[in-house]
Each structure stands twice: as structure tokens, then as C-alpha cells.
A tleap script that builds the chain and sets N, CA, C and O, in Angstrom:
source leaprc.protein.ff14SB
mol = sequence {
  NMET VAL LYS TYR ILE HIE GLN VAL GLY LEU
  VAL ILE MET ASN LYS ASN ASP ILE LYS LEU
  ILE VAL VAL ILE PHE VAL ILE VAL THR LEU
  SER ILE ILE PHE ILE ASN ILE PHE LYS LYS
  THR GLY SER PHE ALA LYS VAL TYR TYR GLU
  ASP ASP LEU ILE LEU LYS ILE ASP LEU SER
  LYS ASP GLY ASN TYR LYS VAL ASN GLY TYR
  ASN GLY GLU VAL LEU ILE GLU VAL LYS ASP
  ASN LYS ILE ARG VAL ASP ARG GLU ASN SER
  PRO ARG HIE LEU CYS SER LYS GLN GLY PHE
  ILE ASP SER THR THR GLN THR ILE VAL CYS
  LEU PRO ASN LYS ILE ILE ILE LYS ILE GLU
  GLY LYS ASP GLN GLU LEU ASP GLY VAL VAL
  CLYS
}
set mol.1.N position { -26.969 -20.812 82.568 }
set mol.1.CA position { -26.260 -19.920 81.692 }
set mol.1.C position { -24.763 -20.109 81.923 }
set mol.1.O position { -24.310 -20.209 83.063 }
set mol.2.N position { -24.027 -20.156 80.869 }
set mol.2.CA position { -22.578 -20.313 80.958 }
set mol.2.C position { -21.954 -18.931 80.982 }
set mol.2.O position { -22.245 -18.091 80.131 }
set mol.3.N position { -21.111 -18.709 81.945 }
set mol.3.CA position { -20.405 -17.435 82.047 }
set mol.3.C position { -18.959 -17.643 81.644 }
set mol.3.O position { -18.345 -18.660 81.967 }
set mol.4.N position { -18.436 -16.681 80.945 }
set mol.4.CA position { -17.062 -16.774 80.471 }
set mol.4.C position { -16.274 -15.613 81.048 }
set mol.4.O position { -16.649 -14.453 80.878 }
set mol.5.N position { -15.195 -15.923 81.721 }
set mol.5.CA position { -14.331 -14.884 82.271 }
set mol.5.C position { -13.225 -14.648 81.259 }
set mol.5.O position { -12.395 -15.522 81.008 }
set mol.6.N position { -13.224 -13.461 80.686 }
set mol.6.CA position { -12.343 -13.133 79.564 }
set mol.6.C position { -10.865 -13.152 79.948 }
set mol.6.O position { -10.048 -13.689 79.200 }
set mol.7.N position { -10.520 -12.606 81.043 }
set mol.7.CA position { -9.104 -12.453 81.395 }
set mol.7.C position { -8.452 -13.792 81.688 }
set mol.7.O position { -7.324 -14.032 81.258 }
set mol.8.N position { -9.119 -14.647 82.390 }
set mol.8.CA position { -8.511 -15.912 82.800 }
set mol.8.C position { -8.781 -17.007 81.780 }
set mol.8.O position { -7.987 -17.942 81.675 }
set mol.9.N position { -9.868 -16.926 81.028 }
set mol.9.CA position { -10.211 -17.934 80.046 }
set mol.9.C position { -10.928 -19.129 80.648 }
set mol.9.O position { -10.866 -20.223 80.087 }
set mol.10.N position { -11.600 -18.955 81.763 }
set mol.10.CA position { -12.313 -20.034 82.426 }
set mol.10.C position { -13.797 -19.990 82.085 }
set mol.10.O position { -14.360 -18.925 81.835 }
set mol.11.N position { -14.413 -21.154 82.080 }
set mol.11.CA position { -15.854 -21.251 81.888 }
set mol.11.C position { -16.449 -21.713 83.205 }
set mol.11.O position { -16.051 -22.742 83.751 }
set mol.12.N position { -17.412 -20.941 83.714 }
set mol.12.CA position { -18.066 -21.285 84.973 }
set mol.12.C position { -19.490 -21.720 84.635 }
set mol.12.O position { -20.238 -20.998 83.975 }
set mol.13.N position { -19.853 -22.935 85.110 }
set mol.13.CA position { -21.195 -23.453 84.863 }
set mol.13.C position { -21.963 -23.487 86.170 }
set mol.13.O position { -21.409 -23.766 87.234 }
set mol.14.N position { -23.248 -23.197 86.068 }
set mol.14.CA position { -24.077 -23.293 87.262 }
set mol.14.C position { -24.679 -24.703 87.341 }
set mol.14.O position { -24.404 -25.552 86.492 }
set mol.15.N position { -25.492 -24.939 88.360 }
set mol.15.CA position { -26.059 -26.267 88.599 }
set mol.15.C position { -26.957 -26.741 87.456 }
set mol.15.O position { -26.963 -27.928 87.129 }
set mol.16.N position { -27.704 -25.837 86.855 }
set mol.16.CA position { -28.604 -26.216 85.760 }
set mol.16.C position { -27.821 -26.673 84.528 }
set mol.16.O position { -28.262 -27.587 83.830 }
set mol.17.N position { -26.682 -26.063 84.250 }
set mol.17.CA position { -25.843 -26.489 83.128 }
set mol.17.C position { -25.323 -27.904 83.341 }
set mol.17.O position { -25.310 -28.712 82.412 }
set mol.18.N position { -24.903 -28.195 84.546 }
set mol.18.CA position { -24.402 -29.538 84.866 }
set mol.18.C position { -25.523 -30.564 84.784 }
set mol.18.O position { -25.307 -31.670 84.287 }
set mol.19.N position { -26.708 -30.224 85.259 }
set mol.19.CA position { -27.856 -31.129 85.174 }
set mol.19.C position { -28.198 -31.435 83.711 }
set mol.19.O position { -28.479 -32.581 83.360 }
set mol.20.N position { -28.172 -30.411 82.871 }
set mol.20.CA position { -28.465 -30.601 81.453 }
set mol.20.C position { -27.451 -31.536 80.799 }
set mol.20.O position { -27.833 -32.412 80.023 }
set mol.21.N position { -26.194 -31.367 81.095 }
set mol.21.CA position { -25.147 -32.232 80.539 }
set mol.21.C position { -25.338 -33.670 81.000 }
set mol.21.O position { -25.185 -34.595 80.202 }
set mol.22.N position { -25.667 -33.877 82.266 }
set mol.22.CA position { -25.878 -35.228 82.791 }
set mol.22.C position { -27.092 -35.875 82.124 }
set mol.22.O position { -27.041 -37.052 81.768 }
set mol.23.N position { -28.175 -35.127 81.950 }
set mol.23.CA position { -29.384 -35.670 81.312 }
set mol.23.C position { -29.090 -36.066 79.865 }
set mol.23.O position { -29.509 -37.137 79.423 }
set mol.24.N position { -28.385 -35.229 79.131 }
set mol.24.CA position { -28.036 -35.552 77.746 }
set mol.24.C position { -27.145 -36.788 77.696 }
set mol.24.O position { -27.343 -37.653 76.843 }
set mol.25.N position { -26.187 -36.883 78.577 }
set mol.25.CA position { -25.298 -38.050 78.621 }
set mol.25.C position { -26.087 -39.334 78.903 }
set mol.25.O position { -25.838 -40.362 78.273 }
set mol.26.N position { -27.027 -39.279 79.838 }
set mol.26.CA position { -27.839 -40.458 80.178 }
set mol.26.C position { -28.709 -40.865 78.992 }
set mol.26.O position { -28.825 -42.055 78.699 }
set mol.27.N position { -29.319 -39.904 78.309 }
set mol.27.CA position { -30.170 -40.215 77.155 }
set mol.27.C position { -29.360 -40.862 76.037 }
set mol.27.O position { -29.802 -41.843 75.438 }
set mol.28.N position { -28.196 -40.328 75.756 }
set mol.28.CA position { -27.346 -40.898 74.699 }
set mol.28.C position { -26.897 -42.304 75.075 }
set mol.28.O position { -26.929 -43.205 74.236 }
set mol.29.N position { -26.483 -42.504 76.311 }
set mol.29.CA position { -26.041 -43.829 76.756 }
set mol.29.C position { -27.172 -44.846 76.673 }
set mol.29.O position { -26.965 -45.954 76.177 }
set mol.30.N position { -28.354 -44.494 77.145 }
set mol.30.CA position { -29.492 -45.416 77.078 }
set mol.30.C position { -29.895 -45.716 75.632 }
set mol.30.O position { -30.299 -46.838 75.327 }
set mol.31.N position { -29.792 -44.738 74.749 }
set mol.31.CA position { -30.106 -44.969 73.338 }
set mol.31.C position { -29.148 -45.968 72.721 }
set mol.31.O position { -29.577 -46.858 71.987 }
set mol.32.N position { -27.879 -45.842 73.000 }
set mol.32.CA position { -26.881 -46.777 72.465 }
set mol.32.C position { -27.129 -48.182 73.000 }
set mol.32.O position { -27.065 -49.151 72.244 }
set mol.33.N position { -27.407 -48.301 74.278 }
set mol.33.CA position { -27.683 -49.620 74.870 }
set mol.33.C position { -28.945 -50.227 74.247 }
set mol.33.O position { -28.954 -51.413 73.916 }
set mol.34.N position { -29.998 -49.443 74.085 }
set mol.34.CA position { -31.258 -49.917 73.506 }
set mol.34.C position { -31.042 -50.413 72.079 }
set mol.34.O position { -31.551 -51.471 71.708 }
set mol.35.N position { -30.304 -49.672 71.289 }
set mol.35.CA position { -30.049 -50.071 69.900 }
set mol.35.C position { -29.267 -51.375 69.847 }
set mol.35.O position { -29.583 -52.245 69.036 }
set mol.36.N position { -28.258 -51.531 70.688 }
set mol.36.CA position { -27.451 -52.750 70.675 }
set mol.36.C position { -28.210 -53.970 71.187 }
set mol.36.O position { -27.971 -55.080 70.713 }
set mol.37.N position { -29.108 -53.789 72.131 }
set mol.37.CA position { -29.869 -54.926 72.655 }
set mol.37.C position { -30.864 -55.443 71.624 }
set mol.37.O position { -31.012 -56.653 71.453 }
set mol.38.N position { -31.543 -54.536 70.940 }
set mol.38.CA position { -32.604 -54.933 70.024 }
set mol.38.C position { -32.157 -55.019 68.571 }
set mol.38.O position { -32.994 -55.113 67.674 }
set mol.39.N position { -30.859 -54.989 68.329 }
set mol.39.CA position { -30.347 -55.113 66.967 }
set mol.39.C position { -30.565 -56.546 66.498 }
set mol.39.O position { -30.232 -57.500 67.201 }
set mol.40.N position { -31.120 -56.682 65.318 }
set mol.40.CA position { -31.410 -58.011 64.793 }
set mol.40.C position { -30.165 -58.614 64.167 }
set mol.40.O position { -29.446 -57.959 63.413 }
set mol.41.N position { -29.927 -59.862 64.492 }
set mol.41.CA position { -28.884 -60.598 63.797 }
set mol.41.C position { -29.575 -61.500 62.798 }
set mol.41.O position { -30.598 -62.114 63.103 }
set mol.42.N position { -29.026 -61.577 61.631 }
set mol.42.CA position { -29.679 -62.314 60.562 }
set mol.42.C position { -29.403 -63.791 60.622 }
set mol.42.O position { -28.491 -64.243 61.315 }
set mol.43.N position { -30.196 -64.538 59.892 }
set mol.43.CA position { -30.011 -65.976 59.851 }
set mol.43.C position { -29.555 -66.449 58.476 }
set mol.43.O position { -29.056 -67.565 58.338 }
set mol.44.N position { -29.722 -65.609 57.463 }
set mol.44.CA position { -29.197 -65.954 56.148 }
set mol.44.C position { -28.839 -64.683 55.386 }
set mol.44.O position { -29.298 -63.589 55.716 }
set mol.45.N position { -28.017 -64.850 54.370 }
set mol.45.CA position { -27.599 -63.715 53.551 }
set mol.45.C position { -27.998 -63.972 52.107 }
set mol.45.O position { -27.988 -65.109 51.635 }
set mol.46.N position { -28.346 -62.905 51.423 }
set mol.46.CA position { -28.661 -62.997 50.007 }
set mol.46.C position { -27.588 -62.250 49.231 }
set mol.46.O position { -27.217 -61.129 49.577 }
set mol.47.N position { -27.095 -62.892 48.173 }
set mol.47.CA position { -26.068 -62.304 47.326 }
set mol.47.C position { -26.718 -61.959 45.993 }
set mol.47.O position { -27.333 -62.807 45.347 }
set mol.48.N position { -26.572 -60.703 45.595 }
set mol.48.CA position { -27.160 -60.214 44.350 }
set mol.48.C position { -26.050 -59.816 43.372 }
set mol.48.O position { -25.022 -59.266 43.768 }
set mol.49.N position { -26.277 -60.103 42.098 }
set mol.49.CA position { -25.414 -59.610 41.024 }
set mol.49.C position { -26.300 -58.838 40.058 }
set mol.49.O position { -27.216 -59.404 39.461 }
set mol.50.N position { -26.031 -57.565 39.905 }
set mol.50.CA position { -26.839 -56.689 39.056 }
set mol.50.C position { -28.329 -56.825 39.376 }
set mol.50.O position { -29.148 -56.993 38.472 }
set mol.51.N position { -28.671 -56.754 40.643 }
set mol.51.CA position { -30.049 -56.822 41.153 }
set mol.51.C position { -30.729 -58.177 40.966 }
set mol.51.O position { -31.935 -58.286 41.187 }
set mol.52.N position { -29.997 -59.195 40.570 }
set mol.52.CA position { -30.550 -60.545 40.460 }
set mol.52.C position { -30.008 -61.395 41.607 }
set mol.52.O position { -28.801 -61.434 41.844 }
set mol.53.N position { -30.912 -62.078 42.318 }
set mol.53.CA position { -30.492 -62.957 43.401 }
set mol.53.C position { -29.766 -64.155 42.808 }
set mol.53.O position { -30.330 -64.896 42.002 }
set mol.54.N position { -28.495 -64.345 43.214 }
set mol.54.CA position { -27.724 -65.464 42.670 }
set mol.54.C position { -27.367 -66.508 43.718 }
set mol.54.O position { -27.011 -67.634 43.371 }
set mol.55.N position { -27.457 -66.146 45.011 }
set mol.55.CA position { -27.068 -67.089 46.049 }
set mol.55.C position { -27.727 -66.711 47.362 }
set mol.55.O position { -27.798 -65.535 47.716 }
set mol.56.N position { -28.217 -67.731 48.093 }
set mol.56.CA position { -28.753 -67.541 49.433 }
set mol.56.C position { -27.910 -68.405 50.359 }
set mol.56.O position { -27.797 -69.614 50.155 }
set mol.57.N position { -27.314 -67.785 51.383 }
set mol.57.CA position { -26.343 -68.469 52.246 }
set mol.57.C position { -26.883 -68.540 53.665 }
set mol.57.O position { -27.334 -67.536 54.216 }
set mol.58.N position { -26.837 -69.731 54.254 }
set mol.58.CA position { -27.205 -69.934 55.651 }
set mol.58.C position { -26.012 -69.523 56.514 }
set mol.58.O position { -24.932 -70.102 56.397 }
set mol.59.N position { -26.203 -68.532 57.377 }
set mol.59.CA position { -25.103 -68.009 58.183 }
set mol.59.C position { -24.736 -68.907 59.364 }
set mol.59.O position { -23.703 -68.700 60.001 }
set mol.60.N position { -25.566 -69.890 59.658 }
set mol.60.CA position { -25.243 -70.791 60.769 }
set mol.60.C position { -24.223 -71.858 60.365 }
set mol.60.O position { -23.699 -72.573 61.219 }
set mol.61.N position { -23.945 -71.961 59.067 }
set mol.61.CA position { -22.981 -72.952 58.567 }
set mol.61.C position { -21.759 -72.234 58.013 }
set mol.61.O position { -21.850 -71.501 57.028 }
set mol.62.N position { -20.612 -72.452 58.658 }
set mol.62.CA position { -19.363 -71.849 58.189 }
set mol.62.C position { -18.973 -72.438 56.840 }
set mol.62.O position { -19.203 -73.617 56.574 }
set mol.63.N position { -18.375 -71.597 55.991 }
set mol.63.CA position { -17.941 -72.090 54.691 }
set mol.63.C position { -17.481 -70.967 53.790 }
set mol.63.O position { -17.540 -69.791 54.149 }
set mol.64.N position { -17.022 -71.353 52.611 }
set mol.64.CA position { -16.574 -70.409 51.597 }
set mol.64.C position { -17.400 -70.610 50.336 }
set mol.64.O position { -17.745 -71.738 49.982 }
set mol.65.N position { -17.712 -69.518 49.664 }
set mol.65.CA position { -18.544 -69.556 48.469 }
set mol.65.C position { -17.890 -68.718 47.378 }
set mol.65.O position { -17.214 -67.729 47.660 }
set mol.66.N position { -18.098 -69.125 46.131 }
set mol.66.CA position { -17.576 -68.390 44.984 }
set mol.66.C position { -18.740 -67.941 44.121 }
set mol.66.O position { -19.635 -68.725 43.806 }
set mol.67.N position { -18.717 -66.664 43.739 }
set mol.67.CA position { -19.679 -66.139 42.782 }
set mol.67.C position { -18.908 -65.356 41.734 }
set mol.67.O position { -17.804 -64.874 41.990 }
set mol.68.N position { -19.492 -65.234 40.565 }
set mol.68.CA position { -18.850 -64.479 39.498 }
set mol.68.C position { -19.356 -63.047 39.515 }
set mol.68.O position { -20.559 -62.799 39.429 }
set mol.69.N position { -18.426 -62.109 39.628 }
set mol.69.CA position { -18.751 -60.694 39.577 }
set mol.69.C position { -18.350 -60.107 38.240 }
set mol.69.O position { -17.908 -60.830 37.347 }
set mol.70.N position { -18.500 -58.830 38.101 }
set mol.70.CA position { -18.188 -58.142 36.845 }
set mol.70.C position { -16.697 -58.232 36.513 }
set mol.70.O position { -16.332 -58.368 35.345 }
set mol.71.N position { -15.833 -58.157 37.530 }
set mol.71.CA position { -14.383 -58.208 37.322 }
set mol.71.C position { -13.791 -59.591 37.555 }
set mol.71.O position { -12.568 -59.734 37.562 }
set mol.72.N position { -14.605 -60.595 37.743 }
set mol.72.CA position { -14.092 -61.943 37.961 }
set mol.72.C position { -14.703 -62.579 39.196 }
set mol.72.O position { -15.784 -62.195 39.643 }
set mol.73.N position { -14.005 -63.541 39.730 }
set mol.73.CA position { -14.498 -64.348 40.842 }
set mol.73.C position { -14.446 -63.572 42.160 }
set mol.73.O position { -13.469 -62.883 42.453 }
set mol.74.N position { -15.520 -63.699 42.948 }
set mol.74.CA position { -15.615 -63.082 44.273 }
set mol.74.C position { -15.743 -64.217 45.282 }
set mol.74.O position { -16.659 -65.034 45.192 }
set mol.75.N position { -14.817 -64.267 46.248 }
set mol.75.CA position { -14.835 -65.298 47.281 }
set mol.75.C position { -15.480 -64.740 48.541 }
set mol.75.O position { -15.062 -63.708 49.066 }
set mol.76.N position { -16.505 -65.440 49.016 }
set mol.76.CA position { -17.275 -65.010 50.189 }
set mol.76.C position { -17.023 -66.010 51.304 }
set mol.76.O position { -17.048 -67.221 51.083 }
set mol.77.N position { -16.775 -65.488 52.520 }
set mol.77.CA position { -16.508 -66.345 53.671 }
set mol.77.C position { -17.594 -66.162 54.723 }
set mol.77.O position { -17.986 -65.038 55.034 }
set mol.78.N position { -18.077 -67.276 55.268 }
set mol.78.CA position { -19.039 -67.268 56.376 }
set mol.78.C position { -18.358 -67.913 57.570 }
set mol.78.O position { -17.838 -69.025 57.480 }
set mol.79.N position { -18.369 -67.196 58.698 }
set mol.79.CA position { -17.715 -67.703 59.897 }
set mol.79.C position { -18.402 -67.110 61.120 }
set mol.79.O position { -18.573 -65.894 61.202 }
set mol.80.N position { -18.793 -67.944 62.060 }
set mol.80.CA position { -19.415 -67.516 63.322 }
set mol.80.C position { -20.631 -66.610 63.103 }
set mol.80.O position { -20.750 -65.566 63.745 }
set mol.81.N position { -21.527 -67.004 62.205 }
set mol.81.CA position { -22.745 -66.242 61.876 }
set mol.81.C position { -22.456 -64.858 61.308 }
set mol.81.O position { -23.286 -63.955 61.408 }
set mol.82.N position { -21.286 -64.696 60.715 }
set mol.82.CA position { -20.894 -63.439 60.071 }
set mol.82.C position { -20.482 -63.745 58.634 }
set mol.82.O position { -20.126 -64.876 58.305 }
set mol.83.N position { -20.535 -62.729 57.792 }
set mol.83.CA position { -20.192 -62.922 56.380 }
set mol.83.C position { -19.321 -61.765 55.919 }
set mol.83.O position { -19.459 -60.636 56.389 }
set mol.84.N position { -18.417 -62.068 54.985 }
set mol.84.CA position { -17.564 -61.033 54.407 }
set mol.84.C position { -17.118 -61.444 53.015 }
set mol.84.O position { -17.222 -62.609 52.629 }
set mol.85.N position { -16.617 -60.460 52.264 }
set mol.85.CA position { -15.965 -60.753 50.992 }
set mol.85.C position { -14.499 -60.990 51.330 }
set mol.85.O position { -13.812 -60.093 51.818 }
set mol.86.N position { -14.026 -62.205 51.066 }
set mol.86.CA position { -12.652 -62.560 51.407 }
set mol.86.C position { -11.675 -62.046 50.352 }
set mol.86.O position { -10.696 -61.374 50.678 }
set mol.87.N position { -11.945 -62.364 49.091 }
set mol.87.CA position { -11.083 -61.906 47.995 }
set mol.87.C position { -11.938 -61.574 46.786 }
set mol.87.O position { -12.982 -62.183 46.551 }
set mol.88.N position { -11.465 -60.585 46.020 }
set mol.88.CA position { -12.150 -60.210 44.803 }
set mol.88.C position { -11.195 -59.432 43.926 }
set mol.88.O position { -10.145 -58.979 44.382 }
set mol.89.N position { -11.561 -59.280 42.677 }
set mol.89.CA position { -10.729 -58.535 41.736 }
set mol.89.C position { -11.325 -57.146 41.557 }
set mol.89.O position { -12.341 -56.975 40.883 }
set mol.90.N position { -10.690 -56.172 42.161 }
set mol.90.CA position { -11.067 -54.779 41.952 }
set mol.90.C position { -9.827 -53.931 42.214 }
set mol.90.O position { -8.913 -54.371 42.912 }
set mol.91.N position { -9.788 -52.740 41.673 }
set mol.91.CA position { -8.565 -51.941 41.771 }
set mol.91.C position { -8.087 -51.661 43.196 }
set mol.91.O position { -6.889 -51.747 43.466 }
set mol.92.N position { -8.980 -51.335 44.094 }
set mol.92.CA position { -8.570 -50.970 45.461 }
set mol.92.C position { -8.980 -51.993 46.511 }
set mol.92.O position { -8.693 -51.795 47.692 }
set mol.93.N position { -9.622 -53.049 46.133 }
set mol.93.CA position { -10.069 -54.122 47.031 }
set mol.93.C position { -10.930 -53.577 48.179 }
set mol.93.O position { -10.800 -54.012 49.323 }
set mol.94.N position { -11.806 -52.625 47.860 }
set mol.94.CA position { -12.672 -52.036 48.877 }
set mol.94.C position { -13.690 -53.031 49.419 }
set mol.94.O position { -14.111 -52.927 50.572 }
set mol.95.N position { -14.081 -53.983 48.601 }
set mol.95.CA position { -15.090 -54.963 49.024 }
set mol.95.C position { -14.557 -55.823 50.168 }
set mol.95.O position { -15.251 -56.042 51.161 }
set mol.96.N position { -13.337 -56.304 50.028 }
set mol.96.CA position { -12.778 -57.158 51.066 }
set mol.96.C position { -12.334 -56.361 52.283 }
set mol.96.O position { -12.189 -56.935 53.362 }
set mol.97.N position { -12.118 -55.073 52.146 }
set mol.97.CA position { -11.729 -54.232 53.278 }
set mol.97.C position { -12.910 -53.900 54.180 }
set mol.97.O position { -12.709 -53.415 55.293 }
set mol.98.N position { -14.136 -54.149 53.727 }
set mol.98.CA position { -15.313 -53.849 54.551 }
set mol.98.C position { -15.411 -54.770 55.756 }
set mol.98.O position { -16.014 -54.396 56.763 }
set mol.99.N position { -14.841 -55.953 55.682 }
set mol.99.CA position { -14.848 -56.869 56.815 }
set mol.99.C position { -16.160 -57.609 56.988 }
set mol.99.O position { -17.020 -57.609 56.107 }
set mol.100.N position { -16.291 -58.245 58.159 }
set mol.100.CA position { -17.465 -59.054 58.466 }
set mol.100.C position { -18.664 -58.182 58.812 }
set mol.100.O position { -18.520 -57.111 59.402 }
set mol.101.N position { -19.850 -58.657 58.438 }
set mol.101.CA position { -21.107 -58.062 58.879 }
set mol.101.C position { -21.952 -59.173 59.492 }
set mol.101.O position { -21.820 -60.341 59.126 }
set mol.102.N position { -22.830 -58.794 60.437 }
set mol.102.CA position { -23.644 -59.809 61.104 }
set mol.102.C position { -25.048 -59.332 61.454 }
set mol.102.O position { -25.779 -60.039 62.148 }
set mol.103.N position { -25.433 -58.166 60.996 }
set mol.103.CA position { -26.719 -57.603 61.371 }
set mol.103.C position { -27.546 -57.290 60.125 }
set mol.103.O position { -27.008 -57.056 59.043 }
set mol.104.N position { -28.856 -57.292 60.304 }
set mol.104.CA position { -29.737 -56.963 59.182 }
set mol.104.C position { -29.637 -55.493 58.794 }
set mol.104.O position { -30.136 -55.097 57.740 }
set mol.105.N position { -29.005 -54.686 59.626 }
set mol.105.CA position { -28.827 -53.270 59.311 }
set mol.105.C position { -27.566 -53.009 58.496 }
set mol.105.O position { -27.313 -51.870 58.104 }
set mol.106.N position { -26.775 -54.040 58.236 }
set mol.106.CA position { -25.523 -53.883 57.505 }
set mol.106.C position { -25.616 -54.528 56.130 }
set mol.106.O position { -26.346 -55.500 55.937 }
set mol.107.N position { -24.867 -53.976 55.173 }
set mol.107.CA position { -24.844 -54.486 53.808 }
set mol.107.C position { -23.435 -54.339 53.259 }
set mol.107.O position { -22.748 -53.359 53.546 }
set mol.108.N position { -23.008 -55.314 52.470 }
set mol.108.CA position { -21.744 -55.191 51.742 }
set mol.108.C position { -22.086 -54.838 50.306 }
set mol.108.O position { -22.836 -55.552 49.640 }
set mol.109.N position { -21.534 -53.739 49.839 }
set mol.109.CA position { -21.760 -53.298 48.471 }
set mol.109.C position { -20.410 -53.287 47.765 }
set mol.109.O position { -19.497 -52.559 48.154 }
set mol.110.N position { -20.299 -54.093 46.735 }
set mol.110.CA position { -19.071 -54.209 45.964 }
set mol.110.C position { -19.364 -53.676 44.555 }
set mol.110.O position { -19.687 -54.437 43.644 }
set mol.111.N position { -19.246 -52.370 44.401 }
set mol.111.CA position { -19.616 -51.746 43.128 }
set mol.111.C position { -18.752 -52.188 41.948 }
set mol.111.O position { -19.290 -52.395 40.860 }
set mol.112.N position { -17.428 -52.341 42.116 }
set mol.112.CA position { -16.647 -52.763 40.946 }
set mol.112.C position { -17.075 -54.120 40.381 }
set mol.112.O position { -16.972 -54.358 39.178 }
set mol.113.N position { -17.553 -55.001 41.255 }
set mol.113.CA position { -17.988 -56.324 40.827 }
set mol.113.C position { -19.501 -56.439 40.691 }
set mol.113.O position { -20.009 -57.488 40.297 }
set mol.114.N position { -20.220 -55.375 41.011 }
set mol.114.CA position { -21.684 -55.334 40.935 }
set mol.114.C position { -22.337 -56.398 41.810 }
set mol.114.O position { -23.344 -57.000 41.437 }
set mol.115.N position { -21.734 -56.621 43.000 }
set mol.115.CA position { -22.218 -57.608 43.960 }
set mol.115.C position { -22.730 -56.880 45.201 }
set mol.115.O position { -22.088 -55.953 45.693 }
set mol.116.N position { -23.887 -57.305 45.701 }
set mol.116.CA position { -24.438 -56.782 46.946 }
set mol.116.C position { -24.776 -57.975 47.838 }
set mol.116.O position { -25.378 -58.950 47.387 }
set mol.117.N position { -24.378 -57.884 49.115 }
set mol.117.CA position { -24.684 -58.927 50.095 }
set mol.117.C position { -25.522 -58.301 51.196 }
set mol.117.O position { -25.087 -57.363 51.864 }
set mol.118.N position { -26.741 -58.834 51.382 }
set mol.118.CA position { -27.657 -58.348 52.407 }
set mol.118.C position { -27.954 -59.478 53.381 }
set mol.118.O position { -28.142 -60.625 52.978 }
set mol.119.N position { -27.996 -59.145 54.661 }
set mol.119.CA position { -28.368 -60.122 55.679 }
set mol.119.C position { -29.842 -59.949 55.991 }
set mol.119.O position { -30.325 -58.831 56.173 }
set mol.120.N position { -30.548 -61.062 56.049 }
set mol.120.CA position { -31.976 -61.034 56.362 }
set mol.120.C position { -32.277 -62.096 57.405 }
set mol.120.O position { -31.619 -63.135 57.460 }
set mol.121.N position { -33.267 -61.826 58.221 }
set mol.121.CA position { -33.688 -62.776 59.234 }
set mol.121.C position { -34.798 -63.660 58.723 }
set mol.121.O position { -35.356 -63.407 57.655 }
set mol.122.N position { -35.123 -64.690 59.471 }
set mol.122.CA position { -36.200 -65.595 59.063 }
set mol.122.C position { -37.550 -64.900 59.146 }
set mol.122.O position { -38.400 -65.076 58.273 }
set mol.123.N position { -37.746 -64.119 60.186 }
set mol.123.CA position { -39.011 -63.413 60.378 }
set mol.123.C position { -38.810 -61.939 60.060 }
set mol.123.O position { -38.545 -61.133 60.952 }
set mol.124.N position { -38.936 -61.597 58.795 }
set mol.124.CA position { -38.761 -60.218 58.385 }
set mol.124.C position { -40.018 -59.433 58.711 }
set mol.124.O position { -41.132 -59.861 58.409 }
set mol.125.N position { -39.824 -58.278 59.332 }
set mol.125.CA position { -40.948 -57.403 59.638 }
set mol.125.C position { -41.104 -56.386 58.514 }
set mol.125.O position { -40.135 -56.026 57.846 }
set mol.126.N position { -42.324 -55.934 58.320 }
set mol.126.CA position { -42.574 -54.876 57.363 }
set mol.126.C position { -42.293 -53.534 58.026 }
set mol.126.O position { -42.745 -53.271 59.141 }
set mol.127.N position { -41.539 -52.690 57.322 }
set mol.127.CA position { -41.301 -51.351 57.822 }
set mol.127.C position { -42.519 -50.468 57.556 }
set mol.127.O position { -42.815 -49.554 58.326 }
set mol.128.N position { -43.213 -50.747 56.473 }
set mol.128.CA position { -44.377 -49.954 56.141 }
set mol.128.C position { -45.008 -50.477 54.883 }
set mol.128.O position { -44.393 -51.245 54.143 }
set mol.129.N position { -46.215 -50.074 54.635 }
set mol.129.CA position { -46.929 -50.496 53.444 }
set mol.129.C position { -47.325 -49.246 52.679 }
set mol.129.O position { -47.868 -48.303 53.255 }
set mol.130.N position { -47.053 -49.239 51.388 }
set mol.130.CA position { -47.383 -48.096 50.545 }
set mol.130.C position { -48.408 -48.537 49.534 }
set mol.130.O position { -48.243 -49.571 48.886 }
set mol.131.N position { -49.464 -47.764 49.392 }
set mol.131.CA position { -50.500 -48.079 48.407 }
set mol.131.C position { -50.379 -47.155 47.224 }
set mol.131.O position { -51.161 -47.256 46.279 }
savepdb mol mol.pdb
quit
């Protein structure tokens, strides 16, 4: 139980409060480490325009690619197994400000140009099956 001394403004914690804080800190730290260790890095990226697959890019090969978006040409850069939108025509350039992505849990969505870039691995697992 946390006790509060009104006059001085101090919080006094007993041993159980400190134990609880330490346990929560350890659980959060281990969760972050577990997520980072088992995070999948992709081996290729798929580029979609209006839900149609227009390009499949091997992330192991550095290079630059051009695709046509709704507002014009979109330049995509692959470097060190990462991918990003380098340049594009949109009012605020939000697509290129997203930076590099390298995990299957990340996606670049460029709404002004109607371009989506998803990273996928060679061995995709099923999350679930719906009948």
C-alpha cells in the first residue's frame, strides 16, 4: 500500500510495492527483448498500386526502382536489406518521410500515390485459417 504524507508531499512505499515495480519492469524488459529477437526480417518486398501487385523486389540486392503512382513517378530505394520511398510527388512528402523498413511487421503506405509496400519472407506462416 502506498502511503502519502500530506504535509511534506512524500510517497512512502513498503517492500511489496517495490517488489511489484521490479516484477513489472522485468516483465516489460523481457517482452521487448523477446519481440526483438524473434522479429522476422523479410527477404522480398511487394509493391502494390490500387491493390494490384506491380513489382516484387529482392531485398538482398541494393538498387533503385521506379513505379508510377497516382501523382506521378515514385522512386523506391533498396539498401542493406531495407526498403524506402526515396522520392515521390505528393503535397507533404509523407511517403518519403517514413524512412526505411526491414521487417515483415512494417508497411509503407503512400495514400496520395495509392502505393503500398509490404515486406514478406520466403517462408510465410499462416496466422489463422477461416472457414
